[in-house]
C-alpha positions as CSV (number, residue, x, y, z in Angstrom):
1,X,23.6,-32.3,-50.9
2,X,20.7,-34.8,-50.5
3,X,20.1,-33.8,-46.9
4,X,19.9,-30.1,-47.9
5,X,17.4,-31.0,-50.6
6,X,15.2,-32.9,-48.1
7,X,15.1,-30.1,-45.5
8,X,11.7,-28.7,-46.4
9,X,8.3,-29.9,-45.1
10,X,7.0,-31.1,-48.5
11,X,10.1,-33.2,-48.9
12,X,9.2,-35.0,-45.6
13,X,5.9,-36.0,-47.2
14,X,7.7,-37.3,-50.3
15,X,10.2,-39.2,-48.2
16,X,7.4,-40.6,-46.0
17,X,5.6,-41.8,-49.1
18,X,8.8,-43.5,-50.4
19,X,9.2,-45.2,-47.1
20,X,5.7,-46.5,-47.1
21,X,5.9,-47.7,-50.7
22,X,9.2,-49.4,-50.2
23,X,8.0,-51.2,-47.1
24,X,4.7,-52.2,-48.7
25,X,6.4,-53.7,-51.8
26,X,9.1,-55.4,-49.7
27,X,6.6,-57.1,-47.4
28,X,4.3,-58.0,-50.4
29,X,7.2,-59.6,-52.1
30,X,8.1,-61.7,-49.1
31,X,4.5,-62.7,-48.4
32,X,3.3,-63.3,-52.0
33,X,6.4,-64.0,-54.2
34,X,4.4,-65.8,-56.9
35,X,2.5,-62.6,-57.7
36,X,5.8,-60.7,-58.3
37,X,7.4,-63.4,-60.5
38,X,5.5,-62.1,-63.6
39,X,6.6,-58.5,-62.9
40,X,10.2,-59.7,-62.4
41,X,10.0,-61.6,-65.7
42,X,9.3,-58.4,-67.5
43,X,11.8,-56.3,-65.6
44,X,14.7,-58.7,-65.9
45,X,14.0,-59.7,-69.5
46,X,17.1,-61.6,-70.6
47,X,17.4,-63.5,-67.3
48,X,14.7,-65.7,-65.8
49,X,13.3,-64.6,-62.5
50,X,13.1,-66.9,-59.5
51,X,11.8,-66.8,-56.0
52,X,15.4,-66.1,-54.8
53,X,15.6,-62.9,-56.8
54,X,12.1,-61.8,-55.6
55,X,13.1,-62.5,-52.0
56,X,16.4,-60.7,-52.4
57,X,14.8,-57.6,-53.8
58,X,12.1,-57.7,-51.1
59,X,14.7,-57.7,-48.4
60,X,16.6,-54.9,-50.1
61,X,13.3,-52.8,-50.3
62,X,12.7,-53.4,-46.6
63,X,16.3,-52.3,-45.8
64,X,15.8,-49.2,-48.0
65,X,12.7,-48.3,-46.1
66,X,14.6,-48.7,-42.8
67,X,17.4,-46.5,-44.1
68,X,15.0,-43.8,-45.3
69,X,13.2,-43.9,-42.0
70,X,16.5,-43.4,-40.1
71,X,17.3,-40.4,-42.4
72,X,13.8,-39.0,-41.8
73,X,14.0,-39.5,-38.0
74,X,17.5,-38.1,-37.6
75,X,16.3,-34.7,-38.9
76,X,14.1,-34.0,-35.9
């Protein structure tokens, strides 16, 4: 169902934008985790954020961008 939804050309643009944003935030979280701690304090309100959670979410964002890139490249 998802692949049939992403079959059009405008959807490739949206998927490419999602890949770029995911990769940008993932790398920024790995390079500057202290700037993301304030954001994670707000997002994870009852629990305190730490460098470990920022690093884990950054690695997950990079993995998501790789997965989305593979989905995009497998269509051609």
